[in-house]
C-alpha positions in Angstrom: 10.7 -38.6 -26.6 10.4 -35.5 -28.9 12.6 -32.6 -28.6 10.3 -30.0 -30.1 6.3 -28.7 -30.9 5.5 -27.2 -34.0 2.1 -25.4 -35.0 1.3 -25.0 -38.4 -1.3 -22.1 -39.8 -3.2 -22.4 -36.6 -6.8 -20.7 -35.7 -8.3 -20.5 -32.7 -11.6 -18.9 -32.0 -14.5 -19.1 -29.0 -17.8 -20.2 -30.2 -19.1 -16.7 -28.8 -16.4 -14.6 -30.4 -16.9 -13.1 -33.8 -13.1 -12.6 -34.2 -10.4 -15.8 -34.2 -7.8 -15.6 -31.2 -5.3 -16.7 -33.0 -4.9 -16.8 -37.0 -2.2 -18.3 -39.0 0.2 -19.4 -36.0 3.2 -21.0 -36.9 6.2 -22.1 -34.3 8.4 -24.5 -33.4 8.6 -25.3 -29.3 12.1 -26.6 -28.2 13.7 -28.7 -25.7 14.0 -26.3 -22.7 11.6 -23.5 -21.3 9.6 -20.9 -23.3 8.4 -18.3 -21.6 4.9 -17.1 -22.8 3.4 -13.7 -22.3 1.1 -10.9 -23.0 -1.8 -8.7 -21.9 -4.9 -10.3 -19.9 -6.9 -11.9 -22.1 -4.5 -12.4 -25.4 -4.8 -15.9 -25.2 -1.9 -17.5 -23.1 -4.0 -19.9 -21.1 -5.7 -20.8 -24.5 -2.7 -21.3 -26.0 -1.0 -24.0 -23.2 -4.3 -25.5 -23.5 -4.1 -26.0 -27.4 -1.0 -27.7 -26.9 -1.6 -30.2 -24.8 -4.6 -31.1 -26.9 -7.7 -30.1 -24.1 -9.1 -27.4 -26.9 -8.7 -28.2 -30.5 -7.9 -25.8 -33.0 -10.8 -24.4 -35.9 -8.1 -24.9 -38.0 -4.4 -25.9 -39.0 -2.2 -28.4 -36.9 -0.3 -29.0 -33.6 2.6 -31.5 -34.4 3.0 -33.5 -31.1 2.3 -37.1 -30.1 4.1 -37.6 -27.1 2.8 -36.6 -23.4 1.7 -33.1 -21.8 0.7 -31.9 -18.9 -1.3 -28.7 -17.9 -1.1 -27.3 -14.3 -3.6 -24.1 -14.6 -3.3 -20.7 -12.5 -6.4 -21.3 -10.0 -5.5 -23.9 -6.7 -9.2 -24.2 -5.9 -9.3 -28.0 -5.9 -6.1 -30.7 -5.4 -4.5 -31.5 -8.3 -5.8 -35.4 -8.8 -2.4 -37.2 -8.7 -2.0 -35.8 -5.4 -2.7 -38.6 -3.4 -0.3 -41.0 -6.0 2.8 -38.3 -5.0 1.5 -38.3 -1.1 1.5 -42.4 -0.7 4.3 -43.1 -3.4 7.5 -44.0 -1.7 9.7 -44.1 -4.7 13.1 -42.1 -4.5 11.3 -39.0 -7.2 8.4 -39.0 -5.1 10.6 -38.4 -1.8 13.2 -35.6 -3.4 9.7 -33.8 -5.2 8.3 -33.6 -1.6 11.6 -32.5 0.0 12.4 -29.9 -2.3 8.9 -28.4 -2.1 8.4 -28.6 1.1 4.9 -30.7 1.3 3.6 -32.5 4.1 2.3 -36.2 3.9 -1.6 -34.8 5.8 -1.8 -31.2 3.0 -4.2 -33.5 1.1 -6.7 -34.2 4.2 -6.1 -30.5 4.8 -6.1 -28.8 1.4 -8.8 -26.2 2.1 -7.3 -24.5 5.4 -3.8 -25.2 3.5 -2.5 -21.3 2.1 -2.5 -20.9 -1.7 1.2 -20.8 -1.7 1.2 -24.3 -0.3 -1.7 -25.3 -2.9 0.7 -24.1 -5.6 3.5 -26.2 -4.7 1.4 -29.0 -4.2 0.6 -28.6 -7.9 3.8 -28.0 -9.6 5.1 -31.2 -7.5 2.1 -33.3 -9.1 3.3 -31.9 -12.4 6.8 -32.2 -12.3 6.1 -36.5 -11.0 4.4 -36.7 -13.9 7.6 -36.5 -15.8 5.6 -35.2 -19.0 7.6 -34.4 -22.0 5.5 -31.4 -21.9 5.4 -29.5 -19.4 2.7 -26.5 -19.3 3.0 -24.3 -16.4 0.8 -21.8 -15.9 1.3 -19.0 -13.9 3.3 -21.1 -11.3 5.1 -18.8 -8.9 1.7 -17.2 -7.8 1.0 -16.7 -4.2 4.8 -18.0 -3.4 6.6 -16.1 -0.6 10.3 -15.9 -1.7 11.8 -19.3 -0.2 9.1 -20.6 -2.3 10.0 -19.3 -5.4 13.4 -20.1 -5.2 13.0 -23.5 -4.5 10.6 -23.7 -7.5 12.6 -22.5 -9.5 15.4 -24.7 -8.6 13.3 -27.6 -9.4 12.1 -26.6 -12.5 15.3 -26.0 -13.9 15.9 -29.8 -13.5 13.3 -30.4 -15.2 14.6 -32.1 -19.3 11.5 -32.0 -21.4 10.0 -29.3 -23.4 9.1 -26.7 -20.6 6.2 -23.5 -21.2 5.6 -21.2 -18.8 3.1 -18.4 -18.5 4.3 -16.3 -15.9 4.7 -12.6 -14.9 7.3 -13.3 -12.7 11.1 -11.3 -14.6 12.9 -13.4 -12.4 11.4 -16.8 -13.0 11.4 -15.7 -16.8 14.9 -14.8 -16.9 16.6 -17.5 -14.9 14.7 -20.7 -17.3 13.8 -19.4 -20.3 15.6 -19.2 -23.9 12.4 -18.1 -25.8 9.6 -15.9 -25.8 6.1 -15.5 -27.1 4.4 -12.5 -26.7 0.9 -13.0 -27.9 -0.3 -10.2 -29.7 -4.3 -11.5 -31.5 -4.4 -12.9 -33.7 -0.6 -13.4 -34.2 2.2 -14.2 -32.1 5.8 -12.3 -31.4 8.4 -15.3 -31.0 11.8 -14.3 -30.1 15.1 -17.0 -29.3 16.1 -15.3 -26.4 14.6 -14.5 -22.6 11.8 -12.1 -21.8 14.0 -9.0 -20.8 16.3 -9.2 -24.3 13.1 -10.1 -26.0 11.5 -7.1 -24.4 14.5 -5.3 -25.2 15.0 -6.0 -29.0 11.6 -5.1 -29.9 11.9 -1.6 -28.1 15.3 -1.2 -29.8 13.1 -2.5 -33.5 10.2 -0.1 -32.7 12.4 3.0 -32.2 14.0 1.7 -35.2 11.0 1.9 -37.4 9.7 5.3 -35.9 13.1 6.5 -37.0 12.3 5.2 -40.5 8.8 6.8 -40.5 9.9 9.6 -39.5 12.2 10.1 -42.4 9.7 8.8 -44.5 7.5 11.6 -43.5 10.2 13.8 -44.3 10.8 12.1 -48.0 7.2 12.8 -48.8 6.9 16.1 -47.9 10.2 16.8 -49.6 8.6 15.4 -52.9 5.2 17.1 -52.2 6.9 20.1 -52.3 9.1 19.9 -55.4 6.0 18.3 -56.9 4.1 21.5 -55.9 7.1 23.7 -57.3 7.2 21.6 -60.6 3.4 21.7 -61.2 3.9 25.7 -61.1 6.3 25.4 -63.8 4.8 23.6 -66.0 1.5 25.7 -65.5 3.6 29.1 -67.0 5.5 26.6 -69.6 1.4 26.0 -71.0 0.7 29.6 -70.4 3.9 30.9 -72.1 2.9 28.4 -75.0 -0.9 29.2 -75.5 -2.0 31.6 -78.4 -5.3 32.4 -75.9 -5.3 36.1 -75.9 -2.7 37.4 -78.7 -4.0 39.6 -81.5 -4.8 37.6 -84.5 -2.7 40.5 -86.3 0.4 39.5 -84.2 1.9 37.1 -86.7 5.5 37.7 -84.4 4.3 36.6 -81.2 1.9 33.7 -82.3 5.3 32.6 -83.8 7.1 32.8 -81.2 4.2 30.5 -79.3 4.7 27.6 -82.2 8.5 27.7 -81.9 8.3 26.8 -77.9 5.7 24.1 -79.1 8.0 22.6 -81.5 10.8 22.6 -79.3 8.5 20.7 -76.3 9.4 22.7 -73.4 5.7 22.7 -71.9 6.0 18.5 -72.7 9.3 18.7 -71.0 7.9 20.1 -68.0 5.1 17.9 -68.1 6.9 14.8 -68.2 9.2 16.3 -65.2 6.1 16.2 -62.9 4.4 13.3 -63.8 7.9 11.4 -63.0 7.6 13.4 -59.6 4.5 12.1 -59.0 5.4 8.8 -59.5 8.0 9.4 -56.9 5.6 10.9 -54.4 3.0 7.9 -54.6 6.4 5.2 -54.1 7.0 6.9 -51.4 3.3 7.3 -50.1 3.3 3.5 -50.4 6.7 2.8 -48.2 5.5 5.3 -45.7 2.3 3.0 -45.7 4.1 0.0 -45.3 6.1 1.2 -42.2 3.6 -0.1 -39.8 3.8 1.0 -35.9 1.6 -0.5 -34.0 -1.0 1.5 -32.3 0.1 1.9 -28.3 -2.9 2.0 -26.0 -2.6 4.9 -23.6 -2.4 3.3 -20.3 -2.6 4.1 -16.6 -5.3 4.5 -14.1 -5.7 7.4 -11.5 -7.5 6.3 -8.0 -9.5 9.1 -6.3 -11.3 8.8 -3.2 -14.1 10.1 -0.6 -12.8 12.8 1.5 -14.0 10.6 4.7 -11.8 11.8 7.6 -14.4 10.3 10.5 -14.3 7.6 8.9 -10.5 7.2 10.5 -8.5 5.6 12.7 -9.5 2.5 11.9 -8.6 0.2 14.5 -8.7 -3.7 14.8 -9.1 -5.1 18.1 -6.9 -8.1 19.5 -7.5 -11.3 18.9 -6.3 -14.9 18.2 -7.1 -16.5 14.6 -6.9 -20.4 14.2 -5.6 -22.4 10.9 -6.5 -25.1 10.4 -6.3 -27.8 13.6 -3.2 -26.8 15.4 -1.9 -23.4 13.9 -2.6 -20.3 16.1 -1.6 -16.4 15.2 -1.8 -14.1 18.3 -2.8 -10.2 16.2 -2.5 -7.3 18.4 -4.6 -4.2 18.1 -4.0 -2.8 14.9 -4.6 0.1 13.5 -5.0 2.3 10.3 -4.5 6.2 9.7 -6.5 8.6 6.9 -4.3 7.8 3.6 -2.1 5.1 5.2 -0.5 2.5 3.7 0.4 -1.0 4.9 1.8 -4.3 3.6 1.8 -7.7 5.2 4.8 -9.7 4.8 5.4 -13.4 6.0 6.0 -16.8 4.7 3.0 -18.9 3.3 0.7 -20.5 5.9 1.2 -17.8 8.8 -2.5 -16.1 8.9 -2.0 -13.1 6.0 -4.9 -13.8 4.3 -6.9 -15.2 7.2 -6.4 -11.6 9.1 -7.4 -10.1 5.4 -10.8 -11.7 5.2 -11.3 -11.0 9.1 -10.5 -6.9 8.6 -12.9 -6.8 5.8 -15.8 -8.1 8.1 -15.0 -6.0 10.8 -14.0 -2.6 9.8 -16.6 0.0 10.2 -16.2 0.8 6.3 -19.2 0.6 3.8 -18.5 -1.6 1.2 -19.6 0.4 -1.5 -16.6 2.9 0.4 -14.0 0.0 0.0 -12.1 -2.2 -2.7 -11.3 -5.9 -1.9 -10.5 -8.1 -4.1 -8.9 -11.6 -2.8 -6.4 -13.7 -3.6 -8.5 -16.0 -5.8 -11.6 -15.7 -7.5 -13.8 -19.2 -7.8 -14.8 -19.5 -11.5 -19.2 -18.9 -10.5 -17.9 -16.1 -8.7 -16.0 -14.5 -11.8 -18.8 -15.0 -14.4 -21.2 -13.2 -11.7 -19.0 -10.3 -11.4 -18.9 -10.0 -15.1 -22.7 -9.9 -15.4 -22.7 -7.7 -11.9 -20.5 -5.5 -14.6 -22.8 -6.2 -17.7 -25.9 -4.9 -16.1 -24.2 -1.7 -15.1 -26.1 1.2 -16.8 -24.1 2.5 -20.3 -22.0 5.3 -18.4 -21.0 2.9 -16.3 -20.2 0.3 -18.0 -18.8 2.4 -20.1 -16.3 4.3 -17.2 -15.6 0.2 -16.1 -14.3 -0.5 -19.3 -12.0 2.5 -20.2 -10.6 1.9 -16.8 -10.0 -2.2 -18.1 -8.4 -0.7 -21.3 -6.3 1.7 -19.6 -5.1 -1.3 -17.5 -3.9 -3.1 -20.8 -6.8 -5.8 -21.2 -9.0 -5.2 -24.7 -12.9 -4.5 -23.2 -14.3 -6.1 -26.9 -12.8 -9.6 -26.2 -13.6 -9.0 -22.1 -17.4 -9.0 -23.1 -17.9 -11.8 -25.2 -16.1 -13.8 -22.7 -18.5 -16.5 -21.1 -15.3 -16.9 -18.4 -13.5 -13.9 -17.9 -9.4 -15.2 -16.7 -8.2 -14.6 -13.0 -6.3 -11.4 -14.2 -9.9 -10.1 -16.3 -11.6 -10.1 -12.9 -9.1 -8.4 -11.0 -9.2 -5.5 -13.3 -13.1 -5.3 -12.9 -13.1 -5.3 -9.1 -10.7 -2.7 -9.3 -12.3 -0.8 -12.2 -15.6 -1.0 -10.3 -14.4 0.1 -7.2 -12.3 3.2 -8.4 -15.6 4.0 -10.2 -17.5 4.2 -6.6 -14.4 6.1 -5.1 -12.9 4.2 -2.3 -11.9 5.5 1.7 -10.0 1.9 1.7 -8.2 -0.3 -0.5 -7.7 -3.9 0.8 -5.7 -5.9 -1.7 -4.8 -9.8 -1.1 -1.8 -10.7 -3.4 -2.6 -7.6 -6.6 0.4 -8.7 -8.5 -1.1 -12.2 -9.2 -2.3 -13.2 -12.5 -1.7 -9.6 -13.2 0.5 -9.0 -16.7 3.5 -7.1 -16.4 2.3 -3.4 -17.7 -0.9 -3.8 -15.7 1.3 -4.3 -12.4 3.4 -1.4 -13.4 0.1 1.3 -13.8 -1.4 -0.7 -10.9 1.8 0.3 -8.7 2.3 3.7 -10.2 -1.8 4.3 -9.3 -1.2 3.1 -5.8 1.5 5.2 -4.5 0.6 8.2 -6.1 -3.0 8.1 -4.6 -3.6 9.4 -1.0 -6.4 6.7 -0.3 -5.6 4.1 3.0 -4.2 0.7 1.7 -3.8 -2.5 3.3 -1.8 -4.5 0.5 -0.6 -8.0 0.9 1.9 -9.4 -1.6 5.1 -11.3 -2.0 6.3 -9.3 -4.3 8.8 -7.2 -2.5 10.0 -4.2 -4.7 6.1 -3.6 -5.6 5.3 -3.1 -1.8 8.5 -1.0 -1.3 7.4 1.2 -3.2 4.3 2.0 -2.0 3.8 1.5 1.5 4.5 3.4 4.8 4.8 0.3 6.9 4.6 -3.6 7.5 2.9 -6.1 9.1 5.1 -8.8 9.6 4.1 -12.6 10.2 6.5 -14.3 12.0 6.6 -17.7 13.9 7.2 -17.5 17.4 7.2 -21.3 18.3 6.4 -24.7 16.6 2.4 -23.9 14.9 1.8 -20.2 16.8 2.5 -17.2 15.0 2.4 -13.7 16.2 2.5 -10.2 13.6 4.1 -7.4 14.8 4.8 -3.6 13.4 7.8 -2.7 11.2 9.0 0.4 9.8 11.0 -1.7 7.0 10.7 -5.2 5.5 12.7 -7.7 7.7 15.9 -8.8 6.4 15.0 -12.2 6.6 12.2 -12.3 3.9 
């Protein structure tokens, strides 16, 4: 078994993009878990696929010839290895199914499974293959807190080279000993966990800024000295000039000749030359102190003031989940400006209720932001094309918002298939442009990079637009919502929705 993977001068570019996504990347990935982070569209998933041989570099090399397995973000289709895992009776299969709470009938009911249940199946299938290199793309997306703990315990037992793309700080800090931060066309590599790496980078940035400030002061000081010396040299030159002297004033001419003989003007000129050289060196040093440009981030959400739209009322209902599960939902009321969080375990019906509310609430589609939990590839491509069809002013507004959410609009516009995180940003930016009265988001932090999550959290907390948010990120919800709709197990396969002012302690 190989204990490391190395890349040498790796370069990769997609066919329809003029600039390479990666250029001259050389890195060694060692035994244990490496966290891979970066903005949406910065190439995290592409890097995993290159390592696993699903994509091939334009130039450079990847030194690894053992078995690798890539576990993708999406959960649209069941893993091809699921049937083998379900039917296996060996100890490893039983251990994984028990550890991740996987039922033997899930293969037949894939379409009715929650995305969290599907994600657990994906991870179990990946671990069952026992690869030398296991590459996981956003493994904690959709998972409730219980499933997340189970997953982290399962991944901690993996003995191989692990690569994990994630925005989950707990997962990264618990598992990883290396961190790669994607910064196209290069990377930043640190031999430490994510939080330590970010802390180190912030310290380095502050130190560089301090050096830049000192270098600027040095340039300013030397420039001031140079100006003073120029005046001295100019004065010395004028003093030794015979221009304007009376041709018969031989004493004055003799003094000028004596000044030239002693070289006072030359001395001043040499001093000025040395100062000029010193100034050039100071300016070169200042240019060498590169400070990465920080794009302005943060968005603002402003909605229509449509008081007549509220309150929104959903009638009591019973929802069927698959063949045997039922959810009983009481009358639900959403007041103007109210922010409601939906919480509960995977498979209790949160996404089903959200889809029902989108269809039944009396809110025009152009006055509502609705972002589902998962967006299929074809629909994602259609969303991008719809954005491209807007007029230049509207498209510019949307792309400005995408940039403020931390993604590069140029890379996005050039891509044939936007990443899941990029699609969510496009939908959010498009909705903001329409000034909505209601925001409905199912797992809004899924697929989003960490800076974008912070921007979104601040914007949702500061706006007075009514919101319905499903999320397993309880800290995210606590910073935004006013009350909760809690999905609880009533008996057997029956669930109930209850109103609560605070987040239940058992979640």
